[in-house]
C-alpha positions as CSV (number, residue, x, y, z in Angstrom):
1,M,4.1,-15.7,5.7
2,L,2.0,-13.1,3.7
3,K,0.4,-15.8,1.6
4,Q,-1.5,-17.0,4.6
5,L,-2.9,-13.5,5.4
6,D,-6.2,-12.1,4.1
7,P,-5.4,-10.0,1.0
8,L,-6.3,-6.8,2.8
9,D,-4.2,-7.7,5.8
10,A,-1.3,-8.5,3.5
11,M,-1.6,-5.1,1.8
12,F,-1.7,-3.2,5.0
13,Q,1.2,-5.2,6.4
14,A,3.2,-4.4,3.2
15,L,2.4,-0.7,3.5
16,A,3.3,-0.6,7.2
17,D,7.0,-0.5,6.4
18,P,8.5,2.9,5.5
19,S,11.0,1.4,3.0
20,R,8.2,-0.4,1.2
21,R,6.1,2.8,1.1
22,S,9.1,4.6,-0.4
23,M,9.3,1.9,-3.1
24,I,5.5,2.3,-3.8
25,E,6.0,6.1,-3.9
26,R,8.8,5.7,-6.5
27,L,6.7,3.2,-8.5
28,S,3.8,5.5,-8.6
29,R,5.8,7.6,-11.0
30,G,6.5,4.7,-13.3
31,T,8.3,1.4,-13.8
32,A,11.7,1.1,-12.1
33,T,14.5,-1.4,-11.9
34,V,15.4,-3.0,-8.6
35,S,18.6,-1.0,-8.6
36,E,16.7,2.2,-9.0
37,L,14.4,1.3,-6.1
38,A,17.4,0.3,-4.0
39,E,19.4,3.5,-4.7
40,P,17.8,5.8,-2.1
41,L,17.6,3.1,0.6
42,Q,20.3,2.4,3.1
43,M,20.2,-1.4,2.9
44,S,21.7,-4.4,1.2
45,M,20.3,-5.7,-2.1
46,P,19.1,-8.9,-0.4
47,A,17.1,-6.7,2.0
48,V,15.6,-4.7,-0.9
49,M,14.7,-8.0,-2.6
50,Q,12.9,-9.2,0.6
51,H,10.9,-6.0,0.7
52,L,10.0,-6.4,-3.0
53,T,8.9,-10.0,-2.3
54,V,6.5,-8.7,0.4
55,L,5.1,-6.1,-2.0
56,E,4.7,-8.7,-4.7
57,Q,3.0,-11.2,-2.4
58,S,0.6,-8.5,-1.3
59,G,-0.3,-7.8,-5.0
60,L,0.9,-4.2,-4.9
61,V,3.8,-4.8,-7.2
62,R,4.6,-7.1,-10.1
63,S,8.1,-7.6,-11.6
64,S,9.5,-9.0,-14.8
65,K,13.0,-9.9,-15.8
66,T,14.6,-9.0,-19.1
67,G,18.1,-10.5,-19.3
68,R,19.8,-9.6,-16.0
69,V,17.5,-6.6,-15.3
70,R,14.4,-7.0,-13.0
71,S,11.8,-4.2,-13.5
72,C,9.0,-3.5,-11.1
73,T,5.6,-2.0,-11.8
74,L,2.9,-0.7,-9.4
75,E,-0.4,-2.5,-9.5
76,P,-2.7,0.5,-8.7
77,A,-5.9,-1.7,-8.9
78,A,-4.6,-3.6,-5.9
79,L,-5.0,-0.5,-3.8
80,S,-8.8,-0.5,-4.5
81,A,-9.5,-3.0,-1.7
82,A,-7.7,-0.8,0.8
83,E,-9.3,2.3,-0.6
84,T,-12.8,0.7,-0.3
85,W,-12.2,-0.4,3.3
86,I,-10.9,3.1,4.3
87,N,-13.8,4.9,2.5
88,Q,-16.3,2.6,4.3
89,R,-14.8,3.6,7.7
90,R,-14.8,7.2,6.7
91,L,-18.4,7.1,5.6
92,F,-19.5,5.5,8.9
93,W,-17.7,8.2,11.0
94,M,-19.0,11.0,8.8
95,Q,-22.5,9.8,9.3
96,S,-22.0,9.3,13.0
97,F,-20.7,12.9,13.4
98,D,-23.6,14.2,11.3
99,R,-26.1,12.4,13.6
100,L,-24.2,13.7,16.7
101,G,-24.3,17.3,15.3
102,A,-28.0,17.1,14.6
103,M,-28.6,15.7,18.1
104,L,-26.6,18.5,19.7
105,A,-28.4,21.1,17.5
106,E,-31.8,19.8,18.7
107,E,-30.7,20.0,22.3
108,Q,-29.6,23.7,21.9
109,D,-33.0,24.6,20.4
């Protein structure tokens, strides 16, 4: 399902779930095994794997397997697209508020 989404849409959809955000938070501190990511979550291992699949498909996480251990790593560069989109919105609104402030100041004078 996520493969059909725009990359930015897939990223925001992946980040919309609190369990996936928890995994991202943990991975921001370094590589972790699937078991380490699953430990604080109250869900089955297949459910954890489904969440990881969504994160991988969105480009936020990559995983590798060594023997029987699957390790996951955060892809911080993938967050750049979301950061750019958010910053563009922020800039637009900051400029709009600045113009509004200037207009209100002119009316008071």
